[in-house]
N, C-alpha and C positions, 0 to 999 in steps of 0.2 A: 457518587453523590449526584442526586437528580436536582436539576434546576427547574422549578415550576414556571409555566407560563401563566398560572393563576395569581391573582393579586396578593402580595404579601400583606400581612396584618400587623398591628402593633401588639406587644405583649406587656404584661405587667411584672415588674421585678418586686418580689416580696421577701428578699433577703435582708435581714436586719432593718435598719433604718432607711434603707434605699428603696422604700415602697413608693415608687413613682412610675408613671407611664414612661416607657422607653421605646422610641421609634426604632424598629430594626431597619438598618440600611436606608437611612434617609435619602441619601444620594441615589440609591437604586430606585427607591419609590418615585423620587422626582423624575428620574429618566424614564421610568415605566409610564408615569402619567403624560409625559411629553411624547413619548412614543404613540401612546393611544390617541393623543390629539392630532399628531401628524398623520396617523393612519386614517382617522376620521376625515381629514382634509383631503387626503388622496382619494378616498371613497367618494366624496362629494364631487371631486373633479371627474372621477370615472362616470358618475351618474350624468354629469353634464357634457360628457364626451370630450373632456379636456385632458384626460389621461387614459392609458390603456389598461384594462383588466389582464392580470397574467394568464387568465383563461384564454383570452384572445391571442396571446403570444403563443400558447400551446397550439391553438388551432392553425395559426399562420405557419407554424413550424412543422406541422404535420406529426405532432406528438400525441395525438388522442385517437384511439381506435374505439373502445368500448367504455361506457361509463356506468358504474354501479350507483344508481340513483338518478334522478332527473338532472339533465345537463343544466337547465336554467336554474335549478336550485343550487347546484354546485358552483356556478358562476356567480350567483348572487352572494353565497356564502363566502367566497374569495373576496369579494368587494367590501363586505361589512365586517369581516372578522379575520384577525391574523391568526389563522389556524396553522397546526403543525402538519407535516407531510413526511411519509417515509417510504423507502424501498428496501426489500430484503435480498440478501445475497447468501446463499448456502455454500459454504466453502468445501464442495465435494471435489475440487480439483485445486492444484496449487496456484491457480491464477484465474482472474476474470478474463473474458474474451470481448471482442468489439460489439457483440450483441448486447452485453450488459450496459454499454455506454447509452443506449436508447432508453433504458429505465432510469439512468442517472441524470440525463439531460433535464427532465422536468425538475428535479431536485435542485440542480444548479440554477434554473430560472427562478424557482421559488426563493432560493437564497438571495439572488440579485434583487428580488422585489421585496425583501424584508420579511419573508416567512421563515420560522424555524423548520429544520429538516433533520432527519435522522437517516443515517446509512446503518442499516441493521445486518450484522453478520450473524448467520444462523449456526452458532457453535453447537447448540443442542439439536436443532431440527435436521442438521446435516447428517446426524448419525442415525435419523430415521429414513430420510430420503423422500423427496416429493415424487409421487407416482405419476403425476400429470404428464401424459405423452409418452408413457413407457409401457411396454408389454412385459419386460422382465424387471424384476425388483433390482434395486441397486445393491451391490455386495456391501457387507458391512465394512466400514472404514476403521482401520486400526487407530489406536491412541496416538501413535507417532505421526501418522498421516493426517489426522485431524489437527494435531498441534502444528505441524509444518504448514498446512493449508491456511488455517486461521492466522498464523503469523504473517505469512506472505500476503494474504488477501487484505489484512488489516493495514499493513503498511503501504500496500498498493492503493488502497482507497485514500489513505492519508495523503500520499504523494500526489495523486490526481486532484484532490481538492486544493492542495497548495498551488498546483499549476493553474487550476481554474480561477483562483483568486487574482493571480497574475494576469490572466486573460481578462477578467472583469475590470481590473484597472486599465488594460490596454484599451478596452472599448468604452471606458467611462460609465461602467455600471456601478453606482455608488454602493448599493446594498444598504443595510441598516443594522445597528448593533443588536436589535431585537431579533434579527433573522440569523440566529446562531445555527451552527451545524454540530450535530452529535454523532459519534462513531460509537455504537454500542454492540454488544454481543448478547443474544437472547439467553445465553447460558447463565447470565447474571441473575435471572429470575426463574427460568424454567427448572434449573437444577435445584432450587429450593421449593418448587411447587408440589404440594402433596397431591398424590393421585386422587385422593378423596375430594379435595377442593375442586379439582378440575371436573370430576364427575357431578359433584353436587351444584357447582355454579354454572357449568355449561352442558355436561353430557345429559343431565337429567332432562334438559328442555330442548334438545336438538333431536328431531325426528330422523330415523333411519330412512325412511321411504324416499325423501327427496335427495339424500346422499346417494343412495343406491341408483336413483334415476339418472345421475349425471353420466354423461356420454363417456367421459374418461374412465369412470369407475366400470361401467358395463363392458367397455371394450377390453379392459385389463383382465376382468373376470372371465369373459367369454373367449377371448382370443389369446390372452397372455398366460402368465403363470399363477394367476389368482392375485388376491389382495390381502396382505397381512393386516392384523389389528392395528399395528403401529402405522402402517401406511393409510389405513382408513381413518386413523386419528390425526393425521398430519394437518387437515384443515382446522381441527380444533386447536392444535398447538399454535398454528399461525394466527387463528382468532384470538388466543390468549395474548400473544405478543401485541397485537392491535390494542387489546383491552389495557394491557399494562402501560403502554405508551400513552394511550388516550387518558387514562386515570392519573398519570404522573405528570405529564407535560402537555396535555391537550392536543395530541396528535389525532386529527379526524380525517386524513386522507391516506390512502395507500396507493402506490404506483407499482405497476408490474408489466411484465410482457403480456402479449395478447393471450398466451397459453395460461395465464394466471387468473383469468377472469373469474373462473369457478372459485378458486381460493380466496380471492378478494371479496366476492359476494357472501361466501360462507363466513369470512372474518367478520364482515359487517354484521351478519345476523348473530354470530357468537357474541360480539361486543355488546350489541343492544340487549341480548338475552341476560348476560351477566350484570349489565347495568340496571335493568328493570326488575331483577329478582334480588337485589340487594336487600338484606333483611334489617340491617341497622339503619335507623333513621338518619343519624348523623353522617352516615357514609354514602347516602344516596347522592347521585349526580343528576342534574336536570336533563330532560329529554327535549323533544321539539326538533324541527328541521335545522336550527342553528347549532344543535348540539349532537346531531346525529353523525355517524361515521359514513364516509363515502369513499370512492376509489375510481381509478381509470386505468386502462391498459394503453401502452404504446404499441405501435405497429411493430412487428418482429423485423429485425434487419435480415434481409435475404440476399443472396448472391445473384448473379445475372440470370441463373436458371430458376430463380424463385425458391431455392432451398434455404431453410432456416440455418443460421449460424449457431453453432453449439458444439460442446465437446462430444455430445451423443452423436452428432451427424458426422464427425470426423473432419470437418472443414473448418474448425475454429482458427481464428486469427487471434492469438492471446496478447494480453497486455503486459505480461512478464517478458522482459528482454531475453531471459534465458529460454523461453519457450518460442517466442517469435521475436527476433531481433528488431531494434528500432529501424534499421535499414529495410528490413522485410515489411514492416508495418508502413513505412513511408511509401515503399514500392507498390504495396497492395492498393493503396488509394490512388496512386498515379495511374494504375491500370484500369480504373473504373470507366466505364463507357460514357459517352456524351450524353446518353439518354438518362442515366441515373446520377450524374454528378451534381445537377442542380438540387435534387431531392436530398442528397446527402449533405451538401453544403448548408441546406436549410435546416436539417434536423440535427447535424452533429457539430455545428460551429456556432460561435457567438457573434459571427459577422452580422452587421445590421442588414436588413433585407434589401434596401437600395444599393448597398456595396455589392451584394450577391448578384443583383440584376445587371449592374454595371459590369461585373466581372464576366457573366455569362454572355453579355453582348460582345465584349472584347474577345471572348473565346470562340465565338461563332464566326468572328472576322478571320481568325487564323486558328483553326482547330488543331493543326498540327504542333502548335506551340504547347498545347495542353496546360495552358496557364491555370485553368480552372481545376484541374486535377491536381496540379502541383500545390495550389493554394489549399485545397481540401487536405491533401497530405500533410502539409506544413502545420495546419490548425489542429488536426487530430493528433499528430506526433507531439506538438507543443503541449496539448492537453494531457497526454498520457505520460511523456517523458521529460517535457520542458522544452522551452524555446531554444536553448543552446544546443541541445541534442538534435532538435528538428533542423536547425542551420547546418549542423554538421552532416546529417544524413542527406540533406539536400545537396550539399557539396559533393558527397561521395557519390550520389546517384548521377549527378551531372558528369563527374569525372569518368565513372564506369561507363556511361552510355555516350560519351563525346558529345554531350549537348552543350550549347552556349549558355551564357548567363540567362537565368529565369527572371524576368522583371516582374516582381510581385506587386499587387495593388498597394498603393500607399497606405501606410498604417498597419500592414500585416506583420511585418518584422519589427520587433522593438527597437526603438532608436538606439539603444545601448549597443545593439549588435549590427546596426547598419553600417557604421564606419568600418568595422572589421571586415564585413562582407565586401565593402567597396574596394578596399585595398588588399584584400586576400590574406590578412593575418589570421593566425589560428584562433579558433574560438576557445578561450580558455574557460573551462568549467572550474568550479570551486576546487580547492586543493586536493580534497579527497571526495569529490563529488559522488563517485560510485559507491563509496563506502556508506553514504547516507540513503541508498536505495534499499528497498525490501528484499531484493532478490539474492542476497548474499548466502547461497546455499553451497556448502562445501563438504568434502570428506576429509576425515583425519584418522590415523591408525589407533588401534585399541591401546598400543604401548604408550603412546602420548596421553590420551585421554584418561586411562586408568592408573598410570604410573608416574605422572609428572604433575608439577604444581599448577594451580590455576592460572598463575601469572604467565607460564610457558604455554599453556593453552591459548591464552588471550593473544600472546604474540604470534602463535602459529596460525591462528585464524584471521589475523590481519586487523584486529581492533586496536593494536598498539604497535609502535615501530620498534620496540624492544621489550624484553622481559622486565627490566628495571622500570621502563615507563608504565608497564602493565601493573607493577607492584605499587607504583605511585597512585595510579588510577584506582585501584582496589582500596588503598588506605584513604583516599579522599572521598569515597563512597560513590564513585562515578560508573561503576560496573553493576549490572543487574543480570540475574538468571531467571528464566522462566520457572516459577515455582509457586507454591502456596505462600502468600505474604507471611513473612515472619518465621517460616518453618523450614526445617532441613528436609524438605520432601518435595516430590514432583507436584505439579499442579493438577487440579481435577480435569479429567477428559472433557474436551469442549471449551475449556477456559483459555484465557491469555492473561495470566497474572505474573507480576514481576516482584522480586525481592532483592534488596541490595546484597552484593557478594561480599563476604568477608573471607579472609584467608582460611582455607581448609586444608585438611590432609588430602593427599592424592586419593585415598580410598574413599573419601567423602563424595567424590565427583559422581559415584554411582548413584547416590540418593536423588540426584537431579536429573538422571537419564530417563527419558520418556520410552517406555517399552524397551528399555535396556539398550537403546541404540541411538537416541537423538538428544542433543544438548542445545539449548537455545540461549544465547548471550545477547546483551544489549549495552551499548555505550551511549549516554546521553539519550536523546528522545527517539532517534530513528535509525541509529547505526546497529544493525541486527546481524548476527550470524546464526544461521541454522546449521548445526554440525552433525553430520551423520557418522557414526563410528563404523569403520570397516576393519576386518581382521587383518593383522600384521602382514600375513603372507600375500594377501590381496593387494595390500598397499605397496609392498615391494615389487609385485609383478606389474603394477600400474606405471612404474617409473616416475611417479610424482614425488615431489618433495615439499616441505613446508619451511617457513622461516624458523630458524633455530634448530632444524633437524641435525642430530649428531652426525658428524663426518660428512656433512652435505653442504657446508657453508661455501659461500662464493669465493672467499679468500683460499680456503683449503683446496677447492676445485682447481683454481687457476694455478697456484703453486705445484700441485700435483702433476698437472699437464706440463708446466715448465720443467719439472724434475725429469719427467719421462722423456722430454725431448733433449735435455742435456745428457741423459744416460745413452740415448741413441748415438750422440756424437762423442761417446767415450769420456764425458765429463761427470764428475760427481761433485754436486754443490750442496752446501749447507742452506737451512732455511733463511739464514741471515743473508747469505749471497743471493739467494733467489728473490728475496724481497727487495734488496737494493737493485737488482736487475730489473724487476717489475716496475719500480718507481722510476727508474731511468728511462725505460721505454715509454711509459705513460707520459712523462714530462716532455720527452722528445717529440711525441705526437701531439702535445699541447692539449691533452684531455686526461686530467687527473680524475678519472671516474671509471669504475669497472662496469657500471651499467647505468641506465638512465633512471629506471624506476624499479621498486622492489614489488613483485607481484605475489598475490595470495595464491595458494594451490588450488588447481582445478577451477578457478574462476578469474578469468584474465580481466574482468570488469573491475575488480577490486585491486587497488594498487596504492603505493605511497610515492609521493613525488621525491626526487633527490633532495639531499639536504642542501641548504643555501651554501654556496662556496665549495669547499673541498668535500668530495665524496667520503662518507663515513667509513667505507672500507679502506680508502687511502689513509685516513687518520689512524685506522687500526693497524695498517702495515707500518706506518711510521712509529707508532707507539711501540709495537712489538720489536721493531728492528733496534730502536734506541734502547729498550730494556735489555735485549740480547747483547748488545755492544757494552752496556754497563756492567752486565754480569761478567763479560770476557775481560773487561778492564780490571774488574775487581780480583779476578782470578789471577791476572798477570801480577797485580800488586802484591798479593799474597805470596806468589811464587818468588818474586824479587826479594821480599822480606826474608823468605826462608833461606836463600842464598847468602844474604848478609849476615844472618845468625851463624 
C-alpha cells in the first residue's frame, strides 16, 4: 500500500440515505496541515539565517560530489518543499558493504530533517545487472541466490535504520512524523510493467545517440565483452523506478555513488519524458523547477591507496557479520590513518561538528591513544550492529591488544551502557538478540526438510525452543514462509512475499522450496531463517547436528559416554542407574545444567538462553528416571500379586 505525500481529499458517500460529505482521516489531514505550517516556518528561518538547510549539512559533511541539476535550484527546492529522496541497492551479493553507507548517509540526514525517504532494493534490476564500471557482464543470478540476497539485504537495511533511529535520539535529532522511511522492492512494479508500456512511455522518446556517447558504454563495447540489450536498457528501468516513486509519493531526489551519475541523469530525463508525454489530461502532473526531478552523487569511499570499496574490487568490508565480523569491522576503522579519520568521522557519523573538532584536537595531543579511531569505530559499529555489540567489540579489541581503558568523548556511549562498562559487568543483549538479525543462514539435511513436519523444521532451525513450541506458534499464526501470498507455491523471482504457515504434510514442503534447495521462514517481524538444503551424505560428513536430530540429543550423548566409561571399568549399568549417577555428579558440582546455551547448527550467532532455574535437560532426566522407577515398581507389585495367588 502506497502512502501519498500529496494532499488527501474529501469524498462523497452515496450509499442509501447516507449521502453526506465524509472527510477521510480528519486527524491525518489536520496533522498534514500542521506539518505544512511547521515546514513553512522552518523555511522562513532558513531564509533569515536562523536555521540550517539540509543541503548545507551535506556540504559540511562532504556528502556531495556531482549534482544532476543546478545546485542552487536543488538547495532552494529543499528549503521550500518537503520532497522525497531515495537511494537504490541492487542485491547482487548477500550483503551490503561499507561503501554503501556513503549513499545511505544523506537519506539518514533527510530523515532527521523531516523529509520522506525510500531505500529501494532492486529485486528486478539485480537480475539485469548495472553495467557501469564493468568490462564483463554480470553472470545471471539464480532464483535461490536472488531470494537469499533480497532477504538478507532487506533485513540488513531494516536493522541499520533501527540503529540510526537510536543514534538520532542519542544526539537529539528530533525528526518529524512526515519524514517517514519506506523500504521497497522495485519488483513490486517492474514485474507488472508491460514491455509495451515501457517502450511507449519512455523508449520512444529516448535517443540512442546520447546513450552510446556515454563513456561507460563506449568502454564496455570497445574494451569489454560488449553490451547486451538488457544492460543497455538498465538506465530505462532505473528511470522507471524514479518515475514510479515520483508519481506515487512525490520522490524528486535520487542519491547514489559517484559512478551512478550517468544513471541518475538518465533517470531524470526518463522521468520528465514520461511525465510530459502523458496523454490523459486527468493524469498529467505539473512541471516547472519545483516539480522536476534532481539527484546528486556522494564521493566514493576509498581505502588508503585510493581504491574503491566494493565486491568487484575484492576489498569489500561487509555489513553482514557472517561476511565481516563485528570485531573485524570495528578493527578496520581503528586502523584508519590520522589523515583520513576526521573525514570519515564527518561523513559516516552523526556526531555534531564541534564534537568532532574537539575530538580531533584531543587526538592530536596524544595520537598513540587513537581515541579518534576508536570513536569512529564505535559509531560505525553502533550504526551497523547496535550500541551493545559496539561496546562488546571495543572490550574484546582492548583485551586482545592489551590496551588500557579507552576514554570516549562524553555522550558517545549511551548512558544505559556506561554503568556496565564502568564496573566491567557483561553487556547483556536481548534474550535472543542474534535471532532477530537478518544473517540467520544455515544448512539442514534433505531427510529433515523433505521428510519431517514443519514443526520439527522450525525447531531444528532455531526459531523455537522445541517442536511443541513450534506447533503452538503455527497454530497461533505466528510463522511465515517466503511464498506467494495465500498460495501453496513459491514466490516470484525477485520478490520477498510472506504467507502464514499452516500445518502441511512433509511432502508439501517442496512447494515452497526456491530452486528446489532454499526455504525461507520468518517468526514475527525480523526473526528470519534462510535454510539451504544439503544432501544427507554431505550432512553426515560435515559432522554437524541440529536440535531434535534423531540419536544426537544432548542427554543421549552424555549417557552413551558414561555407559562406555562404565564398560571400560567392567561395569554394566542400566539407563536408570546412569541417570541417577549423572544427577548426583551434577548436584555434587553444584551445577544442574548440561550446557549454558542451545546453539543452532552451523551458525553460532543464533542461540537460546538456558531456562530459568533448572536446565530443561535435567528436568528431562528426572522425569525419565521417575517414570522408569514407577514402571519397575508396578512390575514388582504385579509379581508379588502373582506369588500371593
